[in-house]
Every structure is written in C-alpha cells, then in structure tokens.
C-alpha positions in Angstrom: -17.3 -20.6 -6.2 -19.5 -17.6 -6.3 -22.3 -19.5 -4.0 -19.8 -21.1 -2.0 -18.2 -17.6 -0.9 -21.9 -16.3 -0.3 -22.6 -19.5 2.2 -19.3 -18.9 3.7 -20.0 -15.0 4.3 -23.6 -15.5 5.5 -22.4 -18.3 7.8 -19.9 -15.9 9.2 -22.1 -12.9 9.3 -25.0 -14.9 11.0 -22.8 -16.5 13.8 -20.2 -15.2 15.8 -19.9 -18.4 17.7 -19.5 -20.9 14.9 -16.3 -21.3 13.1 -15.4 -21.4 9.6 -12.9 -23.0 7.8 -11.8 -20.6 4.6 -9.7 -21.9 2.0 -7.6 -19.1 0.8 -7.3 -18.6 -3.1 -4.0 -19.3 -4.8 -2.5 -21.2 -2.1 -3.3 -24.5 0.1 -3.3 -22.8 3.2 -6.6 -22.3 5.3 -7.6 -20.3 8.3 -10.4 -20.5 10.9 -12.6 -17.5 11.2 -13.5 -15.9 14.8 -15.6 -12.9 14.2 -16.4 -10.8 17.0 -20.3 -10.0 18.0 -21.1 -6.4 17.6 -22.2 -5.3 20.8 -22.1 -2.0 23.1 -20.0 -3.6 25.8 -16.5 -3.6 24.2 -13.3 -3.4 25.6 -12.3 -1.1 23.0 -14.7 1.3 21.7 -15.4 0.1 17.9 -13.4 -2.8 18.2 -15.9 -4.8 16.9 -14.8 -3.4 13.5 -11.3 -4.6 14.1 -9.5 -7.7 12.8 -6.2 -9.9 13.4 -4.7 -12.6 11.4 -3.3 -14.7 14.1 0.2 -16.6 13.1 0.8 -19.8 15.7 4.6 -20.4 15.9 6.5 -23.6 15.5 9.6 -22.9 14.1 8.4 -23.1 10.5 8.4 -26.9 11.3 4.8 -27.2 12.7 2.1 -25.0 14.1 1.4 -24.6 17.9 -2.1 -24.1 16.8 -4.0 -24.5 20.2 -2.5 -22.4 22.5 -0.6 -19.6 19.9 -3.8 -19.9 17.5 -7.4 -20.9 18.7 -7.0 -19.7 22.3 -5.5 -16.3 21.0 -8.3 -16.1 18.6 -10.8 -16.9 21.4 -9.4 -14.1 23.8 -9.6 -11.4 20.8 -13.2 -12.5 20.1 -14.0 -12.1 23.7 -12.7 -8.3 23.7 -14.3 -7.7 20.3 -11.8 -8.0 18.0 -12.4 -10.5 15.0 -9.7 -13.1 14.4 -8.6 -15.4 11.6 -5.9 -18.2 12.8 -3.8 -19.2 10.0 -2.8 -22.6 9.2 0.5 -21.6 7.1 2.5 -24.0 5.3 5.5 -25.4 7.2 8.4 -27.9 6.6 6.6 -30.5 8.4 7.9 -33.4 10.9 9.5 -35.5 8.2 11.4 -33.0 6.9 12.4 -31.8 10.4 13.7 -35.0 11.0 15.4 -35.9 7.6 17.3 -33.8 5.2 14.8 -35.1 2.0 15.0 -31.4 1.3 18.3 -31.6 -0.1 16.6 -33.7 -3.4 13.3 -32.5 -3.0 12.2 -28.5 -2.5 9.4 -29.5 0.1 7.6 -26.3 2.0 9.9 -23.4 2.3 10.3 -19.5 1.6 8.2 -18.0 0.1 5.1 -20.3 0.8 4.3 -18.9 4.4 4.6 -15.5 3.4 2.3 -16.3 0.3 -0.1 -17.5 2.7 0.1 -14.5 5.2 -0.4 -12.2 2.0 -3.2 -14.2 0.7 -5.0 -14.0 4.5 -4.5 -10.3 4.6 -5.7 -10.0 0.9 -8.7 -12.3 1.9 -9.9 -10.3 5.1 -9.5 -7.1 3.1 -11.6 -7.9 0.3 -14.3 -9.1 2.3 -14.1 -7.0 5.2 -17.3 -4.8 4.3 -19.3 -8.1 3.8 -18.2 -8.9 7.1 -19.0 -5.7 8.9 -15.1 -5.1 9.7 -12.8 -2.2 8.7 -10.9 -2.7 5.5 -8.0 -0.9 7.1 -8.5 -2.1 10.5 -6.7 -5.8 10.0 -3.2 -6.1 11.9 -1.3 -9.3 12.0 -0.2 -11.2 15.2 2.3 -13.9 15.5 4.3 -16.2 18.1 7.9 -17.1 17.8 8.2 -18.1 13.7 4.7 -16.6 13.3 6.3 -13.3 14.9 8.8 -13.3 12.3 6.0 -14.2 9.5 4.2 -11.3 10.9 7.1 -8.7 10.3 7.7 -10.6 7.0 4.1 -9.6 5.9 5.4 -5.8 6.1 7.8 -6.3 2.9 4.8 -6.6 0.8 1.6 -5.7 2.4 0.5 -2.8 5.1 -1.4 -4.2 8.0 -3.0 -1.8 10.6 -0.5 -2.9 13.0 1.9 -5.9 13.7 2.3 -7.6 17.1 5.3 -10.4 17.1 5.5 -11.9 20.6 9.0 -13.5 21.4 9.7 -13.6 17.7 12.4 -15.0 15.6 14.0 -12.1 14.0 17.5 -12.5 12.7 18.8 -15.3 10.1 22.3 -14.1 10.1 23.4 -13.2 13.6 24.8 -15.6 16.3 21.6 -15.5 18.0 19.7 -16.8 14.9 17.3 -19.6 15.7 18.9 -22.4 13.6 16.0 -24.5 13.2 13.7 -22.0 12.1 16.4 -20.9 9.5 16.8 -24.4 8.2 13.0 -24.8 7.8 12.3 -21.3 6.2 15.1 -21.2 3.8 15.8 -24.6 3.0 18.9 -27.2 2.9 20.5 -24.9 0.7 19.4 -21.4 1.3 20.2 -21.8 4.8 24.0 -21.6 3.9 23.5 -18.7 1.5 24.3 -15.3 2.9 22.1 -13.4 0.3 19.1 -15.4 1.6 20.1 -14.9 5.3 20.4 -11.2 5.0 17.0 -10.9 2.6 15.0 -12.8 5.7 16.9 -10.8 8.7 13.8 -8.5 9.7 16.5 -6.2 11.6 18.0 -5.2 8.1 14.7 -4.5 6.3 12.6 -2.3 8.7 11.1 0.7 6.6 10.1 3.9 8.0 6.5 3.3 6.7 6.4 0.1 8.8 2.9 -0.1 10.6 3.1 0.3 14.4 4.5 -2.5 16.2 4.0 -4.2 19.8 7.1 -6.4 20.6 7.2 -8.6 23.6 9.7 -11.1 24.7 11.6 -12.6 27.8 15.2 -12.5 28.8 15.2 -15.9 30.1 13.8 -17.7 26.8 15.6 -20.5 26.2 14.4 -21.5 22.7 14.9 -18.2 20.7 17.5 -16.0 22.2 16.1 -12.7 23.7 18.5 -10.7 21.6 16.3 -11.1 18.3 13.8 -8.9 20.0 16.7 -6.4 20.9 17.7 -6.3 17.3 14.3 -5.7 16.3 13.8 -3.2 18.6 16.8 -1.2 17.4 15.8 -1.4 13.9 12.5 0.2 14.8 14.0 2.8 16.8 16.2 3.6 14.0 13.7 4.1 11.8 11.6 6.1 13.8 8.5 3.5 13.6 5.9 3.7 16.3 6.4 0.9 18.6 6.0 -0.5 21.8 8.7 -3.0 23.2 8.5 -4.8 26.5 10.9 -6.8 27.7 10.1 -9.3 30.7 12.9 -10.9 32.5 11.1 -14.2 33.2 8.5 -16.2 31.4 10.5 -18.2 28.8 8.9 -19.3 25.2 5.9 -20.6 24.0 3.3 -19.1 26.9 1.2 -17.7 24.0 -2.6 -17.4 25.7 -1.7 -19.8 28.3 -2.6 -19.1 32.1 -0.4 -21.7 33.2 2.9 -21.6 30.9 5.0 -18.8 31.0 5.0 -16.5 34.5 2.9 -14.2 36.2 5.3 -11.4 35.4 4.8 -12.0 31.6 1.1 -12.9 31.5 -0.3 -9.4 31.6 1.3 -8.8 28.2 -2.3 -9.2 27.0 -3.7 -6.5 29.0 -0.7 -4.3 27.9 -1.4 -5.3 24.0 -5.4 -4.0 24.6 -3.8 -0.8 26.1 -1.3 -0.4 23.3 -3.9 -0.9 20.7 -6.3 1.4 22.3 -3.8 4.0 22.2 -2.9 3.8 18.3 -6.7 3.6 17.4 
C-alpha cells in the first residue's frame, strides 16, 4: 500500500499534464487529479498552492462528469489551481428508473457525504507532498454537487465553498424532488426529520467557510429560490459570501462555452476575482 501511494505521489508531483485516478481509502469513490504547474505566471498570486475538490452534478442519480467535472478541473488547472474531480456515489440509472430501493438500500445518504469527506481528508493529508497548502483546499459543486459541497461543511472545514446553481432545500415547495428521492432513499424522502436534516438553509453555522454562490432566475431544473434560501441563511449567520443571481443562463452550463448565456458565463471570472479577494 505504501509503495502504491509513493508511486501515485511521484506521478502527481512530476507531471502536471498526466492525470492520475486515486481510490480513496474507506470508500469505493475515486477522484481524478489535475495538479497545477508551479509558475511565476499565475492568475492568482500563490494560486499554485490552492486546490479544489470538484463535485459534478446529476441529481444524486448520475454525474455530469465532463462539463461539470473534467472541464472545470482543466480550467482551474490553467489558472494555477490544482483540482480533484470527485466521482462520488450516486443512486444510478436503475434506481432512478425503478423503485428497487424499497427492498434494497442501494446508494443514498450518507454515501456521497462520506466520499466528499474522504476526498477533503486525502488532499489535506497529502498536501505537503504535492506542494499544496494543507489549509488551502476548497470545494466546488454543481447542482446536486453544490448541495454536497455545502453538506461537507457539516463535518469538515474547507477553505471555501462554491455551490453553483445548487440544490439547497429538501423541505420547501421549491425542492428538487429527484435529488431528494435519490439522496434520502424511497423511505427517507418521506421523513420530515431527514428532510430537515439535509436542508442546507437550516444548518448554516456562523463559522461556515466563505461561500461563492451563483444561479439563474430562469433555471428550469432547480428552482432559483433554492439559492435565495441559502443566501438568506448565510446573511443571517454573517457568513462572508458573494451571491450572484443572473436572470438568464438556465441550468447545467458548468464550464461550457456554448451552454447557458453570455450573461451567466462570466461567473468564472467572478469566481477568480472573489477568490483573490478572500486570500
């Protein structure tokens, strides 16, 4: 095991272009590593010491691994920020199409959270070996991945959190019901205690890390009021955050140059500006 780990660390440290798949301890989850090269020509000063765990969306049912994962990591890497794309556990297509989890547990909460915790822990543990700041790892998520990124603050303290058009509530009428069913399971989705425990707007703490939040009013998938609820909770608890609400852009645009609209795509530049402001 130690020899395998040394090989992984050597590959990561010697080749920023080569991506390595790491199997996280204690979980079947993996992540793909995109280490940023150390260079004097960085978008952010000392940004090569920063890292981000990226959580793609997919309603806790599947993962939009390319647009909300790989492309995000490549963009961060190009700006001198190391990225780790997390392939966390989701219910899968068969569970989405059927109700077999009435009889078998399948994948559901807390599986995705355990995977996010393992990813954050792994990066923190190996940060020195990889030339990263052990306290400079943030987490970014899209849609259901945005919910997961904020959920990680229940048990961990990342340097910052960036939920992009996130699922937030499991109890309000603006809830994204497909994500709720996938995360809570066939029985848990009907339990008020479970709904409340995983509704982010009810669990924002004053010591929550800085948050960068983005969504669009015309989002046809996740009701824009999800982000409004989170913004209100962050404000009420005096958590430093930046909330950008675009009128157009829809859902699922991620890092795409064709999805979304000209109005929403600048979120990427706004994120870099915000990150620079909190460093």
